[in-house]
Phi, psi and omega in degrees: 000127183282144175292345180275349182221123183257127179263133179288168176300146184304327183256018177290135181267120179209127174245015180271190180297152179289161176299140180085001182284128174284129188230121176278116183295128181289143175273150175277134182275347182180186181303145184276153174207082189223149174234126186229153171247127183261138177299172188296162181291130174296315183298317179289319180302312183289327174294315182290328175298317179295312183294323177296328180285340179263355188287169182280347180201178183296153177211174184231137173251119189262130180054051178287167171282132171252103183211182180296317181298316180289327176295322176297320179294317179299315179299320180296315181291324176296323178297335177271003176099000180287137176274122179227116180237159178258152177211137182304139177229197184266353183285140176285352186254013175136173186285163168284168180239132175254124186245128175245108184288166178217143177216129354286168175291163183263131176264188176095003183240182178241138177247121177258110184280354184061235176250012190274109178297321179297325180291310183295324182276333181271327186276331180304315176295324179298324182299331177294339179272000179275157174260099182123173182286142174231119179269126182245125181221186181202173175294151182307324182287352180246358182294343179282345187293133188300131176225356183301322180299317181291317180300314180298315181296317182294322176297320178296333180272357176107012181269136178269116182233130175254105181247011180067016180080011185261349182054041183202169171290151354280158176209167179241127175265122180265085186289145178242009179090350177202162178228135184300308184086200181116209183265139179212143178246134179223159170252102183263029183299333184268346178191128175289347180297334176296318178295311182298317180300319179287320179295322181298322182274344188309318183298336183267359176285150187305316182241020181075200187217135168240105188251131180234126175271124185260352183285169180276344180220156180222108183282162170054046179302325177304328178291326175291318176300322177299316179298314181296319179294320178297319176296317181300319180297340179254020173083012180257119181269131177248115176275144177234081184295338180200160175304133180076023180219134183221140178232126179231124178280156174292140180172180184284155172250122187287131173289143183209162166259119190238120174279147181255130176292158170301153179280105186289329176290325176292339177284342188305311182298326181291317178293320179296331180302323180296328179287323180287319191261333189098170184082207184215152173231132181245133175249122181280160175071022181290123186290147177292326176227137178205144172270000178294139176304327181298344178297336180284354178302327180301319180282315185294315181293328174297316178299327183273001172117359182278159167261122184244126180227153175239142177200128175052045176078012179239151177246131179239131174248128180240129176281134183250017176096358180214148175236128184263140170292148184222164172233107190230141169271113183254022184302328181276342188224045186303332182292346177276350186306312183303318179295317182292327175296320178299317177296318182298333179295344181241016184282172180275359178198165179299156178233150176229130177240126183224175186080018189233027177301333182293341182282359170292340183259023177273209180305328172216176171285097188294327179294316178294318181297320179291318180297309183293327178296313179295318179298324179294339178257011178093005181274182181227128177210151181230125175284139173244174182302320182234026181183202183210143177245133184240127177250118181301134177214152174302135181252157177234166178289166180160185182278131175249118183271130182275336179056041180061018189241120184299322184283332173290322178298315181292334176295320177298320178297320181295315178298323183292345177299328186236357177243108182298138171087018175278128178239126178269126188286342183205071181291341180296342180292347176295345177297345179304316180229350181209080183301335183269016188304308185294324178295317179293322179298314179292325177296320177302317180285325180291316177302319179298316181296331182277350182273145172293146181296120182225356182241120184286353184290144175266153176296145178295136179225103182242008181293141178269000000 
């Protein structure tokens, strides 16, 4: 398999453009007026898949995300012997999932994580609970993603791992059907997924888990809160005796039927579109409370100049004709950075986003990809040690490189709404978390075209 071409999981559902497809981003003809429903959260879907596989009995995941990342997780759990079947549900985006757990897990297979960080960080601890060897690998473009912290932690907990001395994927977990557990210290400064992966498996460890984060910073805390809340809903109590410290006792995981919220981070480009173009975009099913990082969009977009309203379970963002430059710490919500950088490129003053050095270790170095992408369209951006500074400049059309990264790809689509001639070199990579991205993007524009003109604002036009 070439590092230049990434193949999705065999059972990933996608009706969008194929990987590697050159896609000319459509321009907006006028102010937007659209209402959209976004598929389920990737982060919640993959957490609930793991917990359902560890539960004491069968459970159901309602309206899950069907994407490449979730398909990789399903394939991984099936390789460990978990029964996962589909059953029709009420979601327009695919079936519900019925999960039949197994204990201990089955060894002897290979798990291909693709590009999914949640799969490699969540499944590695599960592999220690298998009886037999489990080989864990990933696509060539994801082998750089940090795994040394997890390997070190699992060894401290009693797991036998053969990594060839590289502290990275691929490696083989020599499962014995159980893991001792106990106290372990890690530095999770580069990814909160290490904390979440260990916490998810903690109830099934022989003596539970006492986990201590030793680093000076901890990114994406909402994702850790999401993990703790998911565990709590299944009867697992997580004590937090001090910041960066968690204690989970050994015990049962309750089987449940769990509905999945819409993916609020995937909603970000659509909501941001209203700020760039004018008019409004409404996302249905927006939860009143959520641990998803995307929940902070209501506050962040307001700071940047949007009018944000909620009504009857829906969130509406309305562009008021201006975008404000900001100085924001995004350490808790780094996955929103690409969308916010696109907005900052059209702001009334420079913007600085910091606390996000960890996003260099995602599907690509996102800070570098955003800087070089903007520069390629005539923009100005400066990478900092832990962030990026964006100076608004007139942009021109050109090639926008996705770098195998779904969020970089959607940023190109957002820029193309108001900059004629932007072409995304691989829009198909959006299938990682949102296979329907191009259809929803076109629906947003089509709904707008079908609406009577009611907003006097003109679309932003900054192309040189």
